[in-house]
C-alpha positions in Angstrom: -6.7 -16.3 -9.3 -8.8 -18.9 -10.9 -12.5 -20.1 -10.1 -13.5 -23.7 -9.3 -15.1 -25.4 -12.3 -18.6 -25.7 -12.3 -18.8 -29.8 -11.9 -16.4 -29.3 -8.4 -18.1 -26.5 -7.1 -21.4 -28.3 -7.4 -19.9 -31.9 -6.2 -18.1 -30.2 -3.2 -21.3 -28.4 -2.4 -22.9 -31.5 -2.2 -20.5 -33.0 0.0 -21.0 -30.0 2.1 -17.7 -28.5 1.5 -18.7 -25.3 -0.8 -14.9 -23.3 -2.3 -14.6 -20.3 0.1 -12.9 -16.7 -0.8 -9.0 -17.5 -1.1 -7.7 -14.1 -1.2 -6.8 -14.5 3.0 -4.7 -16.9 2.3 -3.6 -15.4 -0.8 -2.4 -12.5 1.1 -0.9 -14.7 3.9 0.9 -16.5 1.2 2.1 -13.4 -0.4 2.8 -11.2 2.4 4.6 -13.5 4.7 6.3 -15.9 2.6 6.5 -13.9 -1.0 4.3 -17.2 -2.5 2.8 -15.7 -6.0 -0.8 -16.3 -6.8 0.3 -18.1 -9.8 1.9 -20.7 -7.2 -1.6 -21.6 -6.3 -3.5 -20.6 -9.0 -4.8 -24.5 -9.6 -6.1 -24.4 -6.6 -9.8 -24.2 -5.1 -9.9 -23.9 -1.3 -12.6 -25.3 0.9 -13.3 -25.2 4.8 -12.3 -28.8 6.0 -13.5 -28.0 9.4 -13.2 -25.3 12.2 -10.4 -24.8 12.5 -8.3 -26.3 8.8 -8.3 -24.6 5.3 -7.8 -27.5 2.9 -6.5 -27.2 -0.8 -7.5 -29.3 -3.8 -6.9 -29.1 -7.4 -9.4 -27.6 -9.7 -8.8 -30.9 -11.7 -9.7 -33.0 -9.2 -13.6 -34.7 -8.7 -13.7 -36.7 -5.7 -16.5 -39.4 -5.7 -19.9 -39.4 -4.3 -19.9 -42.9 -3.1 -18.1 -43.6 -1.1 -18.6 -40.3 0.6 -14.9 -39.0 1.2 -13.7 -39.0 4.5 -11.6 -35.8 3.3 -10.7 -33.7 0.2 -8.3 -32.2 -0.3 -4.7 -31.2 1.1 -4.7 -29.9 4.9 -3.5 -26.3 4.1 -4.0 -24.0 7.0 -4.9 -23.8 10.4 -6.4 -20.4 10.6 -8.5 -20.4 14.2 -4.9 -19.1 15.8 -3.9 -15.3 16.6 -1.2 -15.9 13.5 -2.9 -18.5 11.0 0.0 -21.1 10.5 0.6 -23.7 7.4 0.5 -27.2 8.2 3.2 -28.8 7.5 2.3 -30.9 4.4 1.8 -27.5 2.9 4.9 -25.8 3.9 6.5 -29.0 2.4 4.6 -28.5 -1.1 4.9 -25.0 -0.8 8.4 -23.7 0.7 10.4 -23.9 -2.4 8.1 -21.1 -4.0 8.9 -19.2 -0.9 10.9 -15.8 -1.4 11.1 -14.2 2.2 10.4 -16.0 5.6 12.1 -19.4 4.2 15.1 -20.6 6.2 17.6 -23.2 3.9 19.1 -25.3 6.8 23.2 -26.9 7.6 22.8 -30.7 8.1 22.8 -29.9 12.0 19.8 -27.2 11.8 18.4 -29.9 10.2 18.9 -32.7 12.3 17.4 -30.6 14.9 14.3 -29.4 13.4 13.6 -32.8 12.5 14.1 -33.7 16.4 11.9 -30.6 17.2 14.9 -28.6 18.6 15.4 -25.0 18.7 18.4 -23.8 16.4 20.4 -20.7 15.9 20.1 -19.1 12.6 23.3 -17.0 11.2 23.1 -13.5 9.9 23.6 -15.4 6.5 20.4 -17.3 7.0 18.8 -14.2 8.4 18.6 -11.7 5.2 15.5 -13.1 4.0 13.7 -13.2 7.0 11.4 -9.7 7.9 10.2 -10.5 10.9 9.5 -12.7 14.2 7.0 -15.1 12.9 6.3 -18.3 11.0 9.1 -19.0 8.8 9.3 -22.1 6.3 11.9 -24.9 6.8 13.9 -25.9 3.8 17.1 -28.0 3.7 18.9 -28.6 0.0 15.6 -26.7 -1.3 13.1 -29.1 -0.3 10.6 -27.9 2.3 10.6 -29.6 6.0 8.0 -27.7 7.5 7.2 -24.7 9.7 9.2 -23.1 12.2 8.8 -20.2 14.6 12.1 -17.3 14.3 11.6 -16.1 17.8 13.5 -12.9 17.1 15.6 -11.5 14.3 18.0 -9.1 16.6 21.8 -10.3 16.0 22.9 -13.2 18.7 19.2 -13.9 19.4 17.6 -15.5 15.9 16.3 -18.6 17.5 13.8 -21.3 15.4 12.0 -23.3 17.4 11.0 -26.2 15.1 7.0 -27.1 14.3 7.6 -30.4 12.9 4.7 -32.7 13.9 5.6 -34.8 17.3 4.6 -37.9 15.7 6.8 -37.5 12.5 9.5 -36.3 14.8 13.5 -37.8 14.0 14.8 -40.7 16.2 17.4 -38.4 18.4 19.5 -41.3 18.4 21.2 -40.4 14.6 20.9 -38.3 12.3 18.6 -37.7 9.1 22.1 -37.8 7.0 22.7 -41.7 8.4 25.3 -40.6 10.5 26.0 -40.9 14.5 25.2 -37.5 15.7 
């Protein structure tokens, strides 16, 4: 993992948000989702607040004035028993996941966007290693995070963690067709 350039480190420190050790977050991404450190090599990790870790591209230099309200992409909530990627981070990095990522059908995608649970097929489970967070994709594009309740045959349900404020109008499909 590359370190932040000194100019960025100095600037972030002056804003009260110095870079933090990325290793715990890289470990989660590698072990849970199979996302390699090389996919995140250009990012600097910072603590945005007590609940959220943000990432900033190592070439970014936020302005000193006016003082930014936030810096970077909200990346991970780590104040939980099992840290969880934010929806924007999952959308950004899901395409790089090699395990615990679910490629959805149209119907499953609609259910996910409507914040509904959906069942997985045995084929969709082949890359899932255990109960827990999974990245949700459709046609290779990241949609967000879900929670896989079980990997036992016949009990493979994913709970949608798509943000309520972003959820799909339940009267229509995301694909422009009536449900």
